[in-house]
N, C-alpha and C positions, 0 to 999 in steps of 0.2 A: 503563509499560504502553502497549501499542500498540493504539489504537482504529482500526477500519477499517470501511469499507463496501465490500463487494464486490458490485457489481451484476452478478450472474451472467451476464446476457445483454448487458451494455453493454461498450464497448471500453476501459473504464478502471475504476480503483478509487480511492477516497479513503482515505488513511491519515493518522492523526494520532499523533504521539509526544507524550504528555501529560506534559511537564516544564515547570516554571515557570522563567522567566528563564534560559534556556540561554545559556551563554557558551562561547567557544572550540569551537564545534561543527565537526565534520567529518562530512560526509555523502557517502558513495560509493554510488551506485546503478549497478549493472551490469544486464545483461540477465537475470540470474538471481538476484541477491541485493541486499540493502540492508545497509550497514554504517554505523552512527551512533555517534559518540563526542562527548561534550560534558560540560560542568560545569553544575550548578545548585546555587547556594549553595556549600557546601564539599564536595559529593559529586560523584563522577565517574560517568557512566553510559555504558553501551555496549550496543548492540543489533546482533545479527548474525542476519539471517533469510535464508532461501532461499525464493523464491517458489514457489508450486505449479506454475506454468508460466512461460514466458518473458515478460518485459516489454520495452517499448521505452524504454530508458533515455534515448535521445536526445530523445524528444518528451515525456518526463515532467518535471514541475516540482515545486518545493517552496518554502515560505515559512517563515522563522523568525519567529514571533510571540511576544509577551511570555509567553503561557501554554502555548504548544505549538509544534510544528513540523508544518505541514500539507503533505501531499504529494498530488499528482494523478499517479498512476502509470498510464501507458498500457499496456494489454495488447498483447503482440506479435501481429501479424497472422499467421494460420496460412498455411502455404505448401502447402495441399492442392490448389490449382488450381481451386477452385470460384469462378469470377469472379462469377457471378450470385447467389451465396448471401449473403443479408443477415443470417443468423444469426451472432452472435458466438460465440466459443468459450466453453463453459460452464466455470466455476470453482466447484467445490463448497466451496472454502475458499481462504484467502489463502496459507498456508504449505505447503511440501512435507511438513514434519514435523508430522503430526497431533497428536502428544503435546505438542509445544512450543506449538502453537496453543491447546490447551486451557488452558494455564497462563499464557500471556503475552499473549494477544490477545483482544479482545472487540469485538463489533459496535457501531458508532456509530449508534444508532437515530435520532439527530438528522439524519443525512444519508441514511438509508435511503430508497430509492425503490422502491415496489412496482411490479412489471411492469405492473399494470393502471392505475397512476396516471401513467405516462410520457407525454410528448408525442410 
Protein backbone atom coordinates (compact mmCIF):
# COMPACT_ATOMS: atom_id res chain seq x y z
CA UNK A 1 0.00 0.00 0.00
CA UNK A 2 1.27 3.45 -0.91
CA UNK A 3 0.43 6.17 1.60
CA UNK A 4 0.80 9.73 0.45
CA UNK A 5 0.20 13.32 1.35
CA UNK A 6 -0.21 15.57 -1.63
CA UNK A 7 -0.21 19.13 -0.47
CA UNK A 8 -2.09 20.40 -3.47
CA UNK A 9 -0.60 23.87 -3.24
CA UNK A 10 2.95 23.04 -2.04
CA UNK A 11 5.94 22.17 -4.27
CA UNK A 12 6.31 18.61 -2.91
CA UNK A 13 4.50 15.48 -1.81
CA UNK A 14 5.35 12.97 0.91
CA UNK A 15 4.94 9.34 -0.10
CA UNK A 16 5.38 6.24 2.04
CA UNK A 17 5.59 2.63 0.89
CA UNK A 18 4.36 0.73 3.94
CA UNK A 19 6.37 -2.51 3.94
CA UNK A 20 8.21 -3.92 6.95
CA UNK A 21 11.91 -4.85 6.81
CA UNK A 22 12.41 -4.26 3.11
CA UNK A 23 15.52 -5.93 1.70
CA UNK A 24 17.13 -5.85 -1.75
CA UNK A 25 15.16 -2.76 -2.67
CA UNK A 26 15.40 -1.11 -6.07
CA UNK A 27 13.88 2.35 -6.39
CA UNK A 28 13.83 4.14 -9.72
CA UNK A 29 12.27 7.59 -9.72
CA UNK A 30 11.99 9.34 -13.06
CA UNK A 31 10.34 12.65 -13.90
CA UNK A 32 7.07 10.84 -14.61
CA UNK A 33 7.03 7.56 -12.68
CA UNK A 34 8.18 5.53 -9.68
CA UNK A 35 9.25 1.89 -9.88
CA UNK A 36 9.89 0.03 -6.63
CA UNK A 37 10.95 -3.59 -6.18
CA UNK A 38 11.90 -5.23 -2.92
CA UNK A 39 11.53 -8.16 -0.55
CA UNK A 40 9.86 -8.22 2.84
CA UNK A 41 10.10 -11.58 4.58
CA UNK A 42 9.68 -14.22 1.89
CA UNK A 43 7.44 -12.04 -0.33
CA UNK A 44 8.49 -9.93 -3.27
CA UNK A 45 6.77 -6.60 -3.88
CA UNK A 46 6.63 -4.33 -6.89
CA UNK A 47 5.05 -0.91 -7.34
CA UNK A 48 4.83 0.85 -10.71
CA UNK A 49 3.10 4.21 -10.69
CA UNK A 50 2.85 7.10 -13.09
CA UNK A 51 2.49 10.48 -11.41
CA UNK A 52 -0.39 12.83 -12.19
CA UNK A 53 2.08 15.46 -13.42
CA UNK A 54 5.84 15.72 -13.78
CA UNK A 55 8.11 15.52 -10.73
CA UNK A 56 11.70 16.62 -10.19
CA UNK A 57 13.51 13.31 -9.76
CA UNK A 58 16.88 14.99 -9.29
CA UNK A 59 15.82 16.98 -6.20
CA UNK A 60 13.60 14.25 -4.71
CA UNK A 61 14.87 12.01 -1.91
CA UNK A 62 13.94 8.77 -0.13
CA UNK A 63 14.90 6.86 3.02
CA UNK A 64 14.57 3.14 3.66
CA UNK A 65 13.40 2.71 7.26
CA UNK A 66 12.63 -0.49 9.21
CA UNK A 67 8.85 -0.20 8.74
CA UNK A 68 8.57 1.77 5.50
CA UNK A 69 10.23 3.65 2.68
CA UNK A 70 9.60 7.38 2.92
CA UNK A 71 9.93 9.65 -0.09
CA UNK A 72 9.99 13.41 -0.42
CA UNK A 73 9.02 13.87 -4.06
CA UNK A 74 9.42 17.35 -5.50
CA UNK A 75 6.86 18.53 -8.05
CA UNK A 76 8.38 19.82 -11.27
CA UNK A 77 8.24 23.56 -11.74
CA UNK A 78 5.90 24.65 -14.49
CA UNK A 79 7.43 26.32 -17.53
CA UNK A 80 4.56 28.72 -18.20
CA UNK A 81 6.74 31.83 -17.89
CA UNK A 82 4.99 33.37 -14.88
CA UNK A 83 8.03 34.50 -12.90
CA UNK A 84 6.12 36.47 -10.28
CA UNK A 85 3.44 33.85 -9.58
CA UNK A 86 3.85 32.23 -6.16
CA UNK A 87 1.01 29.74 -6.65
CA UNK A 88 2.19 26.18 -7.07
CA UNK A 89 0.62 23.90 -9.63
CA UNK A 90 -2.51 22.21 -8.27
CA UNK A 91 -2.60 18.39 -8.11
CA UNK A 92 -6.05 16.91 -7.48
CA UNK A 93 -4.45 13.49 -6.90
CA UNK A 94 -1.10 11.67 -6.93
CA UNK A 95 -1.45 9.24 -9.85
CA UNK A 96 -2.36 9.73 -13.48
CA UNK A 97 -4.62 6.63 -13.40
CA UNK A 98 -7.58 7.55 -11.21
CA UNK A 99 -8.81 3.92 -10.96
CA UNK A 100 -5.42 2.66 -9.75
CA UNK A 101 -5.30 5.38 -7.14
CA UNK A 102 -8.66 4.33 -5.69
CA UNK A 103 -7.42 0.79 -4.97
CA UNK A 104 -3.72 1.20 -4.25
CA UNK A 105 -3.23 4.58 -2.59
CA UNK A 106 -4.54 6.30 0.51
CA UNK A 107 -3.94 9.65 2.16
CA UNK A 108 -1.48 9.73 5.04
CA UNK A 109 -3.46 11.93 7.44
CA UNK A 110 -0.53 11.99 9.92
CA UNK A 111 1.42 14.17 7.47
CA UNK A 112 -1.48 16.16 6.06
CA UNK A 113 -1.11 19.94 6.30
CA UNK A 114 -4.21 22.06 5.91
CA UNK A 115 -3.70 25.15 3.78
CA UNK A 116 -4.91 27.31 6.69
CA UNK A 117 -2.36 25.76 9.11
CA UNK A 118 0.74 26.35 6.97
CA UNK A 119 3.54 28.70 7.99
